[in-house]
N, C-alpha and C positions, 0 to 999 in steps of 0.2 A: 640601698634600702630607702623606700619612700616613707616619710613621716606620716603618721596617721592624722587625719583632719581634726578629730576630737582633741588630740594632744595640742595641735597648733592653736586651736580656739582657746583651750585652757591657758596656754602660755600667753596668748595675746591678752586674755582677761587678767592674768597675773600682773601685767604692766600697770593695771589700774587698781587691783586689790588682790593681795595674797589670799585673803579670806575667800575670794571668789573661786579659788581652785580647790578648796577643801570641801569635801562632801559633808553634808549634815549627818549626824549619827542616825542610825536606822530608826525610823518612826518619828523623827523630829524634822522641823523645818528650820532653816537658817534665820536667825533674828534680824540679820542685816540685809536680807533680801526681801523687798516688798513683793507681795503677791502680784503676778503678772497674768493678764488674760491669756488664754490659750493661743490666740492669734498674734499676740504681740511678741516680738523677739526680746529675749532677756538682755538687759544691759548690765554690765558690771557695776557694782557699787564703788564709788570713789571714797576711799578711806584715807584720812590724813594720818600720816605716820607720826608716831610719838618717838622721841629720842630716848626716852627713859631717864632724862635729866629733868627733874622737877623744877629746877631753876630756869630752864628755858621753855619747857612745855607749858608753863603757866601763861606765857604771852604769845604762843604760836597762832592763836586765832584772834588776837586783839586787833581791832581796827578803830582808829580814832575818829571822832565825830567833829563837830564844829566848836566845842567848848573844851579848850585844853585843860582847865582845872578839873572839870568833871571827868575827862579822859584819864588824867593822871590819877585821880582817886580810884577809878576802876582798875587801872593797871597795877597800882600799888596794892589794892585790895586783893587782886588775883595772885600777886607774886610775893609781896612782903609780909602781909598779915599772916598767911598760912605758915610762913617760915619763922614766925615769932619775932618779926621786926616791927619797929614802930618809927614814926617820923621823928628824926632828931634835929631837923632844921624846919623853920617855917617854910611854907610854900613861897618860892621866889618867882615873881612875875617879871620876866625879862621884857624890856621894851622892844618894839619892833626892830628887827635887825635884818640886814641884807647880806648877800654873798661877799661883798667887798669890804665889809666892816670887820674890825678886829674882834676876836672872841671876847666874851665877857668872862671875867675871872671872879670866882667866889671862893671862900674858904670855909672849912668846918674842922672842928677838933675831933680827932680820932683817939680812941683809947686802946692800948695794947691788948690784943686777944679778942677784941670785939670786932664784929663783922658788919660791913656796910654795902649798900647798893644805891646808885643814883638813878632816879626815874625822871624823865623829861618828856614833854609833849609840845610840839610846835603847833601854831595855829594853822588853819586850812591853806594859807598862802605859802607855808614852809614845806618844801619838798624833801629836804635832807637836813636834819639837825644832828650835830656831832657833839659828843661829850668826851673829855679826857680828864684823867685823874693823875695828879702829881704828888709824890711823897714830900714830906717836910724838907728834904734836901734838894728838891726841885727835879728829881728824876721822874720820868713818865712811868706810871704803874700800869695803867690800862686805858684803852681808848675804844670808842665805838667805831666799828667798821661797817655797820649796816648802812643802807641807803634809804632811810625812811625818816619820818618826822617824830618818832617816839623811841629814842634810845633807852636801853636798860644797860647800865654799866656797873660791874662786869656782866656780860650777857649769859654766862654759863655757871654762875655761882657768885657768892659774895666775895668782897675784898676784905680779908681779915688783917687788921693792922699788926705789924711786927713791933711797933713802938708807939708810944704816945706822941702826939704832935699835931700840927696844923697842916692838913692836906688842902691842896688847891684843886678846884674844878674849873676847867675851861669849857665854855659852851659857845658854839658857833653855828650860824645858819650857813650851810655850804651850798645850798641850792634853793632858790625861791627867796621869799622875804616874809616877815611877820613876827608877831610876838611868840613867846613860849613860856612855859612854866617848868620849874625844876624843884625837886625835893630829894633830900638824902634820908634814907631809912637805915636803921641799924639795930643790932641786938642789944639787949640790956646787960647780958652776961658774957664773959669771955667764952670763946668756942670750946667745945669739949675736945680734949686731946685724945 
């Protein structure tokens, strides 16, 4: 049995947008499809997929500019403020760092049941900036695995402290070189059980 050409075209369009394969309800036009002149071939709309996780969807379209402090403010504004978080540390401006230099270590006090996220942005010369968080006993809790200059740690949700204590943040430029900024944001109240 030979597949129908219309079905193949629809399936090819699905690779770009699932919405492109769904017909508009009778008497309506699709909002995501711009009007095309009769002679122009229709092109499928490119739709960025959402994961359904508000903790990571908030930064999916983020692109840093040339001012790390302003970039961090935008990033935290998109991800921390809507989650009810506030800055719990001052903005840390890290000195220029290169790939061969040891990570800088900083500390912050965490409270049991409160939740935290680290936001960092490297300058334009930084290609990959990594952040790791260690518990008071020195065990690694979470680390950045992305290959960009603006880590959000943890990437898919906050880190909620199991105990009061001093947590350590290690931050390192692993590709490129330049300055960076880092700030820890957290909740005021313990998480709801």
